[in-house]
Wavefront OBJ file of the C-alpha trace (Angstrom):
o trace
v -51.428 -29.597 30.309
v -51.547 -25.998 29.037
v -54.960 -24.677 28.034
v -55.079 -22.645 24.803
v -56.826 -19.302 25.042
v -59.647 -19.292 22.453
v -61.090 -15.881 23.337
v -61.751 -14.255 19.916
v -60.954 -10.736 21.184
v -57.584 -11.776 22.583
v -56.716 -13.728 19.436
v -57.667 -10.736 17.268
v -55.562 -8.408 19.422
v -52.532 -10.701 19.142
v -52.966 -10.900 15.379
v -53.135 -7.108 15.118
v -49.961 -6.782 17.239
v -48.127 -9.210 14.966
v -49.282 -7.330 11.869
v -48.240 -3.998 13.402
v -44.785 -5.301 14.332
v -44.324 -6.806 10.873
v -45.235 -3.498 9.221
v -42.895 -1.590 11.553
v -39.996 -3.911 10.653
v -40.743 -3.487 6.947
v -40.780 0.301 7.313
v -37.504 0.252 9.243
v -35.902 -1.929 6.570
v -37.060 0.435 3.825
v -35.769 3.426 5.784
v -32.353 1.785 6.300
v -32.093 0.923 2.619
v -32.989 4.505 1.673
v -30.356 5.934 4.030
v -27.732 3.597 2.572
v -28.574 4.698 -0.964
v -28.358 8.376 0.025
v -25.011 7.800 1.741
v -23.577 5.962 -1.282
v -24.789 8.758 -3.565
v -23.071 11.360 -1.361
v -19.821 9.398 -1.443
v -19.924 9.116 -5.243
v -20.657 12.798 -5.694
v -18.071 13.996 -3.157
v -15.677 16.415 -4.808
v -11.975 15.887 -4.156
v -9.570 18.665 -5.074
v -6.636 17.839 -7.326
v -4.260 19.246 -4.709
v -5.623 16.740 -2.169
v -5.039 13.814 -4.519
v -1.473 14.969 -5.213
v -0.796 15.451 -1.495
v -2.161 11.993 -0.639
v -0.073 10.410 -3.393
v 3.078 12.194 -2.225
v 2.457 11.180 1.393
v 1.991 7.570 0.309
v 5.261 7.623 -1.637
v 7.216 9.080 1.302
v 5.731 6.588 3.757
v 6.525 3.653 1.446
v 10.092 4.951 1.112
v 10.423 5.251 4.905
v 9.234 1.664 5.435
v 11.582 0.394 2.712
v 14.630 2.200 4.143
v 14.013 0.932 7.684
v 13.447 -2.639 6.458
v 16.702 -2.617 4.457
v 18.672 -1.143 7.345
v 17.354 -3.656 9.884
v 18.047 -6.573 7.550
v 21.621 -5.363 7.047
v 22.481 -4.849 10.714
v 20.859 -8.145 11.687
v 23.743 -9.861 9.851
v 26.556 -7.446 10.753
v 25.724 -6.299 14.296
v 25.784 -8.600 17.314
v 24.740 -5.976 19.891
v 21.446 -6.394 21.701
v 18.938 -3.849 22.931
v 18.657 -3.556 26.705
v 15.193 -4.776 27.646
v 12.921 -2.113 29.089
v 9.236 -1.520 29.711
v 7.420 0.724 27.241
v 3.879 1.995 27.124
v 2.902 2.529 23.496
v -0.030 4.784 22.546
v -1.654 4.894 19.105
v -2.082 8.512 18.029
v -4.606 9.839 15.474
v -3.403 9.750 11.876
v -2.139 13.239 11.043
v -2.209 12.804 7.254
v -5.750 12.484 5.949
v -6.201 10.151 3.018
v -2.971 8.248 3.738
v -3.447 4.507 3.774
v -1.143 2.841 6.286
v 1.306 0.481 4.495
v 0.610 -3.204 5.003
v 3.800 -3.828 7.019
v 2.993 -1.043 9.484
v -0.660 -2.121 9.621
v 0.360 -5.669 10.561
v 2.528 -4.365 13.413
v -0.319 -2.203 14.749
v -2.648 -5.213 14.573
v -0.050 -7.351 16.378
v 0.125 -4.743 19.146
v -3.699 -4.604 19.235
v -3.515 -0.858 18.563
v -6.404 -0.686 16.123
v -7.833 2.609 17.402
v -6.339 6.006 18.272
v -5.892 6.874 21.957
v -5.389 3.262 23.006
v -2.229 1.989 24.674
v -0.458 -1.267 25.501
v 2.538 -2.391 27.538
v 5.461 -3.631 25.436
v 8.748 -5.237 26.411
v 11.397 -3.512 24.295
v 13.908 -6.022 22.902
v 16.154 -6.287 19.840
v 13.289 -8.031 18.045
v 10.576 -5.564 19.028
v 12.518 -2.318 18.417
v 12.564 -2.581 14.576
v 8.819 -3.219 14.587
v 8.173 -0.080 16.631
v 10.332 1.915 14.203
v 8.041 0.825 11.366
v 5.006 2.328 13.130
v 6.831 5.344 14.579
v 4.578 7.970 12.866
v 1.457 6.339 14.333
v 2.560 5.952 17.958
v 4.220 7.625 20.908
v 6.054 5.592 23.517
v 8.125 5.867 26.670
v 8.991 4.116 29.912
v 6.241 4.583 32.522
v 6.931 4.883 36.236
v 5.615 2.338 38.737
v 3.054 4.871 39.961
v 1.801 5.465 36.412
v 1.405 1.719 35.815
v -0.560 1.369 39.046
v -2.774 4.343 38.151
v -3.507 2.877 34.723
v -4.563 -0.408 36.299
v -6.763 1.349 38.858
v -8.583 3.500 36.290
v -8.338 1.768 32.916
v -7.503 -1.948 33.154
v -10.103 -4.135 31.402
v -10.329 -7.770 30.322
v -12.586 -9.867 28.113
v -14.906 -12.416 29.699
v -17.638 -14.718 28.434
v -21.194 -14.117 29.644
v -22.391 -17.381 31.212
v -26.003 -16.793 30.169
v -25.605 -15.647 26.550
v -22.138 -16.988 25.749
v -21.200 -13.605 24.285
v -17.801 -12.013 24.882
v -17.836 -8.738 26.777
v -15.265 -6.288 28.134
v -15.322 -5.684 31.894
v -13.250 -3.583 34.271
v -10.466 -5.391 36.109
v -11.197 -4.375 39.699
v -11.385 -7.730 41.471
v -8.388 -9.635 42.899
v -10.422 -12.837 42.872
v -10.507 -12.795 39.071
v -6.691 -12.716 38.972
v -6.439 -15.604 41.435
v -9.006 -17.678 39.530
v -7.166 -17.252 36.213
v -3.500 -17.290 37.290
v -3.387 -18.556 40.872
v -2.806 -22.228 40.153
v -0.193 -21.913 37.393
v 1.637 -18.702 38.306
v 0.742 -18.088 41.938
v -0.670 -14.613 41.256
v -3.481 -13.680 43.630
v -4.021 -9.948 43.117
v -3.776 -7.119 40.585
v -0.543 -5.901 42.187
v 1.072 -9.202 41.107
v 0.263 -8.331 37.486
v 1.740 -4.853 37.936
v 4.927 -6.357 39.387
v 5.244 -8.826 36.489
v 5.056 -5.988 33.956
v 7.349 -3.523 35.730
v 9.968 -6.185 36.514
v 9.814 -7.544 32.930
v 9.153 -11.005 34.314
v 9.323 -14.268 32.366
v 5.529 -14.205 31.947
v 5.309 -10.618 30.704
v 3.492 -11.701 27.520
v 0.904 -13.646 29.501
v -0.170 -10.483 31.330
v 0.042 -8.090 28.373
v -1.947 -10.407 26.086
v -4.652 -10.975 28.714
v -5.302 -7.256 29.143
v -7.487 -5.353 26.697
v -5.670 -2.277 25.268
v -6.054 0.665 27.644
v -8.570 3.178 26.332
v -7.460 6.747 27.080
v -9.269 10.060 26.931
v -8.643 12.580 24.174
v -5.761 14.904 25.089
v -7.976 17.994 24.765
v -11.778 17.925 24.903
v -14.477 20.473 24.237
v -15.221 22.791 21.344
v -15.033 26.254 22.936
v -12.441 28.956 22.046
v -10.158 27.969 24.932
v -10.242 24.295 23.946
v -9.495 25.227 20.328
v -6.484 27.287 21.419
v -5.293 24.422 23.624
v -5.550 21.974 20.720
v -3.470 24.276 18.516
v -0.830 24.631 21.228
v -0.806 20.873 21.786
v -0.426 20.177 18.071
v 2.481 22.632 17.877
v 4.212 21.124 20.913
v 3.774 17.544 19.673
v 4.726 18.211 16.058
v 7.114 15.473 14.998
v 9.162 15.384 11.823
v 9.251 11.879 10.402
v 12.706 10.855 9.241
v 13.109 8.817 6.057
v 16.507 7.497 7.176
v 16.780 3.767 7.666
v 18.935 4.120 10.788
v 16.464 6.381 12.599
v 16.323 5.876 16.361
v 13.140 4.966 18.204
v 11.938 8.227 19.717
v 10.768 8.069 23.335
v 8.899 10.789 25.216
v 7.785 11.582 28.765
v 4.992 9.022 28.674
v 4.038 9.718 32.315
v 2.961 13.251 31.341
v 0.947 12.017 28.344
v -0.820 9.374 30.447
v -1.525 11.919 33.183
v -3.211 14.179 30.618
v -5.264 11.390 29.068
v -6.020 9.099 32.012
l 1 2 3 4 5 6 7 8 9 10 11 12 13 14 15 16 17 18 19 20 21 22 23 24 25 26 27 28 29 30 31 32 33 34 35 36 37 38 39 40 41 42 43 44 45 46 47 48 49 50 51 52 53 54 55 56 57 58 59 60 61 62 63 64 65 66 67 68 69 70 71 72 73 74 75 76 77 78 79 80 81 82 83 84 85 86 87 88 89 90 91 92 93 94 95 96 97 98 99 100 101 102 103 104 105 106 107 108 109 110 111 112 113 114 115 116 117 118 119 120 121 122 123 124 125 126 127 128 129 130 131 132 133 134 135 136 137 138 139 140 141 142 143 144 145 146 147 148 149 150 151 152 153 154 155 156 157 158 159 160 161 162 163 164 165 166 167 168 169 170 171 172 173 174 175 176 177 178 179 180 181 182 183 184 185 186 187 188 189 190 191 192 193 194 195 196 197 198 199 200 201 202 203 204 205 206 207 208 209 210 211 212 213 214 215 216 217 218 219 220 221 222 223 224 225 226 227 228 229 230 231 232 233 234 235 236 237 238 239 240 241 242 243 244 245 246 247 248 249 250 251 252 253 254 255 256 257 258 259 260 261 262 263 264 265 266 267 268 269 270
């Protein structure tokens, strides 16, 4: 049976500690509330130039028109055209939004959410099919894509592959690096016969029947920024990169899905 400590000095010390912690929490709460009020006041008082509002409105109109044209075109050819897109492996990277103040249309936003591309500089493997191609066209201004080589896929797995697991002690979900063949065997060994990471790579590159199983299990690959640093040389490099990657967005409904040398992009950002 536990014996309660009745030492007055110890009890007084514990009481003082509780009071101190309570006061600290109250002060922190007051400080947070004050910061929130200051931030809201700054947002309300932020001056927005008329030119910016006009530019944002024009960008929104053009983007809505682009989405509408592509949707109409795809609906029309789905009834008239019987050709199918040759399946191929794509690695799709979400790029930073180039037009500030432009809210992504709901249709494009749903596609990005479906691809799990919620943040810039993240990438996922996609199996290009007749069904997937129109969806990628909808989000064309927000992504870059291309067919990666086998070596690039392997390098991505070695450096960037992560999965979500549940912590046995806390029950919380956490993201961990995929660097253990035993994990693959435990999850897929019985049903699919996969025993190592190379089996996952093969399933993706070969566009196997269980391509979706692998791509959905992986967390989107988080890539580095293309150019880092804030010095004069880094600034010049960013300007050169922006000029080289400048893409004109077509409003035509029959626009083709643009593909780039994705190996080079991954090499720069991996």
